[in-house]
C-alpha positions in Angstrom: 17.1 2.5 52.9 19.9 4.0 50.7 19.9 0.7 48.7 16.1 0.9 48.1 16.4 4.6 47.0 19.2 3.6 44.5 16.9 0.8 43.1 14.1 3.2 42.8 16.2 5.9 41.1 17.5 3.2 38.7 13.9 2.0 37.8 12.9 5.7 37.2 15.7 6.3 34.9 14.9 3.2 32.8 11.3 4.3 32.7 12.3 7.8 31.5 14.7 6.4 28.8 12.2 3.8 27.6 9.4 6.4 27.3 11.7 8.6 25.1 12.6 5.8 22.8 10.7 5.2 19.5 9.8 1.7 18.4 11.9 0.8 15.3 10.1 0.9 12.1 10.9 -2.7 11.4 9.3 -3.8 14.7 6.1 -2.0 13.5 6.2 -3.7 10.2 6.8 -7.0 11.9 3.7 -6.4 14.1 1.6 -5.8 11.0 2.8 -9.0 9.3 2.0 -11.0 12.6 -1.5 -9.4 12.7 -2.3 -10.3 9.2 -1.1 -13.8 8.8 2.7 -14.0 9.5 5.8 -13.0 7.7 6.3 -16.5 6.0 3.0 -15.9 4.1 4.0 -12.5 3.1 7.4 -13.7 1.9 5.6 -16.3 -0.3 3.5 -13.7 -2.2 4.5 -14.0 -6.0 1.3 -12.8 -7.7 -1.6 -10.5 -6.7 -5.0 -10.2 -8.6 -7.4 -7.5 -7.4 -10.9 -6.7 -8.5 -11.9 -3.2 -7.6 -15.0 -1.0 -8.0 -14.7 2.8 -7.6 -17.5 5.1 -6.7 -17.6 8.8 -6.1 -20.4 11.2 -5.5 -19.6 13.3 -8.6 -18.3 10.8 -11.2 -19.5 7.7 -12.9 -18.6 4.5 -11.1 -16.0 2.2 -12.8 -14.4 -1.2 -12.3 -10.7 -2.1 -12.5 -8.8 -5.4 -12.6 -5.2 -5.3 -11.5 -2.6 -8.1 -11.6 0.9 -8.1 -10.3 3.8 -10.5 -10.9 6.5 -9.7 -8.4 9.1 -12.0 -9.8 8.6 -10.5 -13.2 8.3 -7.0 -11.8 5.2 -6.6 -14.0 1.8 -4.9 -13.4 -1.3 -4.9 -15.6 -4.3 -2.7 -14.8 -7.6 -2.6 -16.8 -10.0 0.1 -16.3 -13.5 -0.4 -17.6 -15.4 2.9 -18.1 -18.6 3.1 -20.1 -18.1 -0.4 -21.3 -14.7 0.5 -22.8 -11.6 -1.1 -21.3 -8.2 0.7 -21.1 -5.3 -1.5 -20.2 -2.2 -0.1 -18.6 0.9 -2.4 -18.3 4.4 -2.1 -17.0 6.9 -4.9 -17.5 10.5 -4.6 -16.5 11.8 -1.3 -18.2 8.8 -1.0 -20.5 5.3 0.5 -20.1 2.3 0.9 -22.5 -1.4 1.5 -22.7 -4.0 -0.2 -24.9 -6.8 2.1 -26.0 -9.9 0.7 -27.7 -10.8 2.6 -30.9 -13.8 1.2 -32.7 -13.0 -2.5 -33.6 -9.2 -2.2 -33.1 -6.9 -1.4 -30.2 -4.3 1.3 -30.4 -1.1 0.7 -28.3 0.9 3.8 -26.9 3.9 4.1 -24.7 3.5 5.4 -21.2 5.6 8.3 -20.1 8.5 7.6 -17.7 6.5 9.2 -14.9 3.4 7.0 -15.6 5.6 4.0 -15.6 7.3 4.9 -12.3 3.9 5.6 -10.7 2.8 2.1 -11.7 5.9 0.5 -10.2 5.2 2.1 -6.9 1.5 0.9 -7.2 2.8 -2.6 -7.7 3.6 -2.8 -4.1 0.9 -0.5 -2.8 -1.8 -3.0 -3.8 -0.9 -4.8 -0.6 1.6 -2.7 1.4 4.0 -0.1 0.3 6.8 -1.3 2.6 7.2 -4.8 1.1 10.9 -5.4 0.5 11.3 -1.6 1.1 15.1 -1.7 1.7 15.9 -3.5 -1.6 13.7 -0.9 -3.3 15.7 1.9 -2.0 13.3 3.3 0.6 14.2 4.4 4.1 11.7 4.0 7.0 11.7 6.2 10.1 9.3 6.0 13.1 7.7 9.4 13.6 5.8 8.7 16.9 2.4 8.0 18.4 -0.6 10.2 17.7 -4.4 9.9 17.5 -6.5 9.0 14.3 -10.2 8.9 14.6 -9.9 8.7 18.4 -7.6 5.7 18.0 -3.9 5.7 19.1 -1.7 5.1 16.0 1.9 4.9 15.3 3.2 6.9 12.3 6.1 5.6 10.1 7.7 7.7 7.4 8.7 5.7 4.3 10.8 7.8 1.8 12.4 7.1 -1.6 13.4 9.0 -4.7 10.5 11.1 -5.6 8.1 9.5 -3.2 7.1 9.7 0.4 4.7 7.6 2.4 3.3 8.4 5.9 1.9 5.2 7.3 -0.4 5.0 10.3 -0.7 1.7 12.2 -3.3 1.0 14.9 -1.1 0.8 18.0 -3.2 -1.9 19.5 -4.0 -4.2 16.5 -0.9 -3.5 14.5 -3.1 -3.1 11.3 -2.4 -0.2 8.8 -5.2 2.3 9.0 -4.1 5.1 6.7 -1.6 5.8 4.0 -0.6 9.3 3.0 1.4 9.4 -0.2 3.2 12.4 -1.8 4.3 11.8 -5.4 5.0 14.5 -8.0 3.3 17.3 -5.8 0.1 15.4 -5.4 -1.0 14.1 -1.9 -3.3 11.1 -1.8 -4.8 10.0 1.5 -6.2 6.4 1.7 -8.1 5.2 4.7 -8.3 1.4 5.1 -11.0 -0.8 6.8 -12.9 -4.0 6.7 -9.9 -6.3 6.9 -10.7 -9.7 5.6 -8.7 -13.0 5.3 -7.9 -14.0 1.7 -8.0 -17.7 0.6 -4.2 -17.5 0.8 -4.4 -16.6 4.5 -3.3 -12.9 4.5 -5.6 -10.2 5.9 -6.2 -7.3 3.6 -8.5 -4.2 3.7 -11.5 -4.7 1.4 -12.6 -1.0 1.7 -10.6 2.0 0.9 -11.5 5.7 0.9 -9.1 7.8 -1.1 -8.9 11.5 -1.5 -6.2 13.6 -3.3 -5.1 17.1 -3.1 -6.1 17.8 -6.8 -9.7 16.6 -6.9 -10.4 16.8 -3.2 -13.3 14.4 -3.6 -13.5 11.1 -1.8 -13.6 7.9 -3.8 -14.7 4.7 -2.2 -12.9 1.5 -3.4 -14.1 -2.0 -2.7 -11.6 -4.7 -3.3 -11.4 -8.5 -3.7 -8.0 -10.1 -3.7 -6.7 -13.4 -5.1 -3.1 -14.1 -4.0 -0.7 -16.5 -5.8 -3.3 -17.4 -8.5 -2.0 -18.4 -11.9 -1.5 -15.4 -14.1 -2.3 -15.5 -17.8 1.0 -14.6 -19.6 -0.9 -12.5 -22.3 -1.6 -9.9 -19.6 1.9 -8.7 -19.9 2.2 -9.0 -23.6 2.3 -5.7 -25.6 
């Protein structure tokens, strides 16, 4: 009887300790990678090309083409508004914008803040925690909560001047929401309609973004092409 009580007490103690422990952030990231194609595929990502359409209730819709080369640490983003294309580019330590003026194109330097924002965006196009340790970010598990009646696990990802709060579906492992704080602006992005790319990675094809400045939701529909050949002129000034 005494032996049985001792075993029961030990099991209860283990249960209490396990309940109080938080799952490490790296384990949560690992579950996401497994759910979306496997870590080997993610490690093999070199280029990302995205076509996106943006719609909002109180603004004209517009399209954007985004291309990233991770080995070159470069990102090019073309916004087409009212048939005019504005091209933003960051390559290494440089950044510029090409503005159409009549029959010519004016090239201007981006500010350091604009460049840094695009460097964060380079990884946000897929997931902000890619290679996060080498990028100087720290990940901490916050805990389990409920989002839209679904249990999610929140992870805080913080670096110099930026903070992300990431919400992963506790059952599927998929990333459901990203809340980003940068330069005093909070942007919340809800993700859905995960679809498998030709490369084999699942990605959300529908985003709904809202920030603390405009406070108006924007719906973003995306189509991704991973590891396609990138035209070198995209990153030429």
